[in-house]
C-alpha positions in Angstrom: 0.1 8.7 8.0 1.2 12.6 7.5 0.5 14.6 4.5 4.5 14.0 3.1 4.1 10.4 3.2 0.6 10.9 1.0 2.1 12.6 -1.3 5.3 9.9 -1.5 3.1 7.1 -2.2 0.7 9.0 -5.0 3.4 9.5 -6.7 5.3 6.1 -6.6 1.0 4.9 -7.5 2.0 6.6 -10.3 5.5 4.9 -11.3 4.7 1.5 -10.1 1.0 1.3 -10.6 -0.1 3.4 -14.0 3.9 4.2 -16.2 3.8 0.2 -15.7 1.1 -0.3 -17.8 1.2 1.4 -20.9 -0.2 4.3 -19.8 1.9 7.3 -21.4 -0.8 9.7 -22.1 0.9 12.8 -19.8 -1.9 15.0 -18.9 -3.3 11.4 -17.5 -0.5 11.1 -15.4 -0.1 14.5 -13.7 -4.2 13.9 -12.8 -3.3 10.8 -11.0 -0.7 12.6 -9.3 -3.0 16.0 -8.5 -6.1 14.6 -7.4 -5.3 13.4 -3.5 -7.6 9.8 -3.7 -7.0 9.6 0.3 -9.9 12.3 0.6 -12.0 10.3 -1.3 -11.6 7.0 0.9 -13.3 6.0 4.2 -12.0 7.0 7.3 -10.7 3.5 8.5 -9.0 3.5 4.5 -7.3 6.6 4.0 -4.0 5.1 4.7 -4.3 2.1 1.8 -5.8 4.3 -0.6 -2.6 4.2 -2.7 -2.3 0.3 -2.7 -3.2 -1.9 -5.4 -6.4 -2.8 -5.3 -9.9 -1.6 -5.6 -11.4 -0.3 -2.0 -15.0 -1.6 -1.4 -16.9 1.0 -0.2 -19.6 -1.9 0.8 -23.4 -3.5 -1.2 -20.7 -4.2 -3.8 -19.1 -0.9 -4.6 -15.7 0.0 -5.4 -13.2 2.5 -5.7 -11.6 1.2 -8.9 -7.7 0.6 -8.5 -5.7 3.2 -10.1 -4.0 1.1 -13.2 -7.0 -0.1 -15.3 -9.1 3.7 -14.7 -6.1 5.5 -15.9 -6.1 2.5 -19.4 -9.7 3.2 -19.7 -8.9 7.2 -20.3 -6.9 6.6 -22.5 -9.1 5.0 -24.3 -11.0 7.8 -24.2 -9.0 10.4 -25.0 -10.9 12.5 -23.6 -10.1 16.8 -24.4 -10.5 20.0 -23.2 -13.6 21.1 -23.5 -15.6 17.2 -23.5 -18.8 17.1 -21.9 -18.2 13.7 -19.0 -20.8 12.0 -18.0 -18.8 10.1 -15.4 -21.7 6.2 -14.5 -21.0 5.6 -10.8 -19.2 7.8 -9.5 -18.8 6.6 -5.3 -17.1 9.4 -3.7 -15.9 11.3 -6.4 -12.1 10.2 -7.0 -12.7 9.3 -10.7 -15.0 12.3 -11.5 -12.0 14.5 -9.7 -9.8 12.6 -12.0 -12.2 13.8 -15.1 -11.7 17.2 -14.1 -8.2 17.7 -14.9 -8.7 16.7 -18.3 -12.2 17.5 -19.7 -14.3 20.7 -20.1 -16.8 19.5 -17.3 -17.9 16.0 -16.2 -21.7 15.1 -14.8 -20.8 12.4 -12.2 -23.7 10.1 -12.0 -24.1 8.4 -8.7 -27.6 5.6 -7.5 -27.0 5.4 -4.0 -27.3 8.3 -1.4 -24.9 8.4 0.5 -22.5 8.1 -2.2 -23.9 11.0 -4.1 -23.4 13.2 -0.2 -19.8 11.4 0.0 -19.1 12.9 -3.6 -20.7 15.5 -3.4 -19.0 16.7 -0.1 -15.4 16.2 -1.2 -16.0 17.5 -4.6 -16.8 20.1 -3.6 -14.3 20.4 -0.3 -11.4 20.2 -2.8 -12.3 23.0 -4.9 -13.0 20.7 -8.0 -16.2 22.9 -9.0 -16.0 21.5 -13.2 -18.6 18.5 -11.1 -21.8 18.7 -10.8 -22.9 15.4 -8.6 -26.6 14.7 -10.4 -28.4 11.4 -8.3 -30.5 8.5 -10.2 -30.4 5.3 -11.2 -27.5 3.9 -13.2 -29.4 1.6 -15.4 -30.9 4.9 -17.1 -28.1 7.9 -17.8 -28.5 10.8 -17.1 -30.9 12.6 -20.2 -30.6 15.9 -19.3 -27.1 16.5 -19.5 -27.0 14.3 -23.0 -25.9 14.5 -25.2 -22.2 14.2 -24.0 -18.8 13.9 -25.5 -18.2 11.4 -23.2 -19.3 8.5 -21.3 -17.5 6.0 -18.6 -18.3 3.6 -16.6 -16.9 2.5 -13.1 -17.1 -1.4 -12.8 -17.5 -3.3 -15.8 -21.1 -4.0 -17.1 -23.1 -7.5 -17.9 -26.3 -4.8 -20.4 -25.5 -2.1 -21.7 -28.7 -0.4 -22.1 -29.4 1.4 -25.6 -30.3 4.8 -23.6 -26.4 5.1 -23.3 -25.9 5.0 -27.6 -29.0 8.0 -27.3 -27.3 10.0 -24.7 -23.5 10.1 -26.8 -22.9 13.2 -29.2 -22.4 13.0 -32.5 -18.7 12.8 -32.4 -18.2 11.3 -28.8 -16.9 8.7 -27.3 -18.1 5.5 -24.3 -15.7 3.4 -23.2 -16.7 0.3 -21.5 -15.9 -2.6 -20.0 -18.3 -5.2 -20.4 -18.3 -8.9 -19.4 -17.4 -10.1 -15.7 -13.8 -11.4 -14.2 -10.6 -12.7 -16.1 -12.9 -12.4 -19.2 -14.1 -9.2 -19.5 -13.1 -6.7 -21.8 -12.2 -2.8 -21.9 -14.4 -1.3 -25.5 -14.7 2.2 -26.6 -17.7 2.6 -29.2 -17.6 5.6 -31.5 -21.0 7.6 -32.8 -20.2 9.0 -36.1 -21.4 12.5 -37.6 -24.6 10.1 -39.1 -25.2 9.1 -35.6 -23.5 5.5 -36.7 -21.9 3.9 -33.9 -19.1 1.6 -34.2 -16.6 -1.0 -31.5 -13.0 -1.2 -30.6 -11.7 -3.8 -29.0 -9.1 -1.7 -26.4 -8.1 -4.5 -24.0 -8.6 -7.3 -21.5 -10.0 -5.5 -18.3 -11.2 -7.4 -15.3 -12.1 -4.8 -13.2 -15.5 -4.8 -10.3 -18.9 -4.7 -11.6 -21.4 -3.1 -11.6 -24.4 -4.3 -9.8 -26.9 -2.3 -11.6 -25.9 -3.8 -15.4 -26.1 -7.3 -14.2 -27.7 -9.1 -16.7 -30.5 -10.8 -15.3 -31.4 -14.6 -14.5 -32.4 -16.2 -16.9 -34.5 -20.2 -16.1 -33.6 -22.8 -19.0 -36.1 -25.3 -19.1 
């Protein structure tokens, strides 16, 4: 597939997959038009970069399909000077999108091979406001906290308290809570007194982040 074909496919993705799902933010639409999704795909998946599906990366990890990612970003109301923690950045695609919306992005990844891919991709494409850091996803990244925005690249069954601690006063956290069709996109907001409130955004069925699964429970 040629570069021109990829550009045409990117425009179709925005017009047919994102605009049609109530994403109206011009900044978000522009970001998805700017970032070459194919550059963040494994070689065998490049020609499938713009289909309306998650892109599997192995071991239960995926690059999220464009439509729910765009809706989650819109829910976060990201501002140009925000510092964003991107939890589970995979190969760096979501962080590249975020770089067009925020001041800086901390791209957290726990799998060494994915962290290496994200580092290489973001550096090669000159996304200089993104910094890839490696560590357990469930711990967040306290070294650069607090954050204006925290967002997760997959749904969670459990949400550790540490993420609320890493939110800045006035900060927002967007997370898909639950699994399957029962999952909900939630917006958490911390006020100037450190009090966190939550608001339902929309129903959202996306792939789970394996690290945030509930531990098995034994019933006697």
